[in-house]
N, C-alpha and C positions, 0 to 999 in steps of 0.2 A: 804767256812764260816768257819768250824773250823780250818784251817789254819791259818788264817786271826786272828782267836780269840786265837789259841796256840803262834802264833809270839807276838800279841801284851799284854798274859798274863806275856808269859818269858823278855820279852823286859821289860815290867813294873818291876817285880819282881826283876832285875837287877838293873833297876836305883834307885829303891826303898832303898835298900842298904845306911841306913845315915853313910857312912866313918867318917866325920868332926864329928857327937856327937857320934859316937864311938872311936873315936880314941882322941877325948878330954876328956871322960866320965874315957878310960881308965889308960888313961898314968896323967892324972890330976885331975880326979875325982871331974870335973865340969861337969855342963851341959851347952853346946854350945851355948843353947839358951838361957842363961837369962845374954848373958853377949853380951855390944855391939851392933848389929843390930838385935839380936834374930836369925843369919843366921845360917843353917847347912854347908855353903858352906867353901871354903877354904879362903875366905877375911877375915871373921868375924875369922875361927878357928884361921886366921896367928895373930890376934889379943891377943889372949893366948899365942900360941907360933908358931912363923915364920915355925919349920921344921917340924910341923903338918900341916899347913898352903901350904906347898908345898907338903909334904906326901896326906892330903885330895885331894890337886890338882889335883895329878897324878893318885888316883883310884877312882876320881869322872868320871876323864876320859877315865879312862881305861873300867869301868862299861858301859859307852856308844859306845865304841868301840868293845868288848866282847858284847853287846844286838845288833850289827848290825852282828856280827861273828853270831851269832845265830841264826838270822834273816835270814840268808843268806842259813844255814844247815836246817833248817827247812824249806825252801823253796822248791817248787814243784819242778823249774826248775833241783835244784843238788838233791834233791832226788828221781829224774827221771833215771838220769845221772848214780849214784853211792851208796853202802851202804855207810855210817855210817862211822865205822871201818876204810873205807880206803879213808875218805875226802884228796882230794891233799890241801894245805891250798891255793895253789896258785891260787884258781879258788875264792877264798873268796874275796880278794885284788879289783877286777873290779867291785867295787858294784855299778858300776852305769852304766854297761852295760844293755841293755834290758832287761835280762830274770832276773835280781838280784835288778834293780833299784826301783820298787815298796815296793819290800820285805823289804830290807835292810831302806828306807826311813820311812816306819810304825816302823821297831824296832826302830831308832831314835826318830822317835815320842813318842814314848811310854816309851822310855830310858830315855828321857827326863820330862815327866811328870809324870812317877814313882819316878825321884829324886826333882821334887814340891812338890806331891802329895804323899810323903809316908805315906801307910797305918800303918807302925810302928808306926809313929811319929806325929798320927790321922789327917793325909793328911798337916800337915804343915811342907815343906821342904824348898830348897834352890833355886837360882833360874836359874839354867840348863846351867853356861854358859861352866861350866868345861865339863859336860857329853854329851852335845852340841857340845863340841867343839872334843871330842875322835868321837862321832857319826858320824859327818859330815867328818872328815878326812877321815876314810874307806871309805867313796860315792864321797866325792868332794874334794881332798887333794890340787889342785891346787886353789879353792875356797878359801878354808881353811886357806892357806897361804896367799891369797891376803887380807884376813879380817884381820887378825893377822896384816899385814901393816899397814892397816886402823888404828887398835885398838893403838899399839905402835907411831904412831906420833900422834894421838889425845893426849896420855897420856900426851908423852912428851910435848907436844906444851899448854895443855891446864893444866895437872895434875888433870884430873877427870876420874878415872877408870874404875865410870860407864859408861860415856861421851865415851869413848872408845869399852868398852861393846857393849852398846846399836846398837851404831854407827855401829860396824863391824858384827853384830848379824843380822842387820837388811839390811845390802847390801849381807851378804852372799849369799839368793836365788838366788839376780842379778847378783851377778858373776857365780853361778852355770849356771844359764840361758845364758849367754854370753857365757861360755867356754862349754856350752852343756856337762855336768859331773854332769846329770841325767837322762844319759840311752836316753835323745830323748822321758822320758814317761810325759808328762803332771802331771799324777796323783801322780808319785815321787815327780815332781817339787811341787806340791800343798800340798804333805805332809809334808815336809821340809820347807815350806815356814809356814804352819803350825806351826812348832815347833820354828821357828824364832819365828815370833809374841808370842806365847805362853813367848818366854822367855824375847823378851821386853816389854809385860803386866806386866811380873814378877817386874819388873825395875819400876814399875809406882809411888813410894815412891822416888825415887833414879830421877825421870824427875820431881817431885813435887819441889825436895829441885832444882834440877839445874835450876829451871825457875824461883825459890825464888831467887837463888844466896846463897843457904846455906848448900850445896854439899858441903861436904869435901874434899881438896886437895890432891893429892898420895902425902905423905912423910909430914901433918903436923901432929898438935901433937894429932889431934880428926880423923884422917882419920881412 
């Protein structure tokens, strides 16, 4: 139980670093939560500065990947085999192996939760897409690639970024299941599915606007 709590706490703290908020505050002297959608994620940051939006996307994804890496480093299988100062980084990459799958998925879940509910911003964070992307790609890279293809196709056809994000995230656990990129450990798949559900639920406002036909399209003046 202590190992679970340690990995959960470390992953949450990594995920809760509000890069979008910090970048806009540092470089523009503004509070990104007071503009656009009020979100701290890359899309809303890009409304203030495209360059900062790209940087936010990269950093948010990186913290998701870092959380999974830390989760694997702290996992019992790795600690039993090697000492931390001599960790062979190649062991971190097969995060979907049975030994590491649960710990990697646990870290992914709490990294996403940290981004959504950051302690530092009174638990008002982003939607978790970029952080989820960075975490999931460490565990199921092929599934992420196919989910990204779904995102691109839907955005190109319908020009709704939110629709592409929701569909891709919802499809991800099913693709991981089909490709067996979860270590064939049901609990790991359940944790990844829960992270995906959280991301979809965080898009509740977008879903309402999509159903009402009022969601801004990508490239429109109000997007």
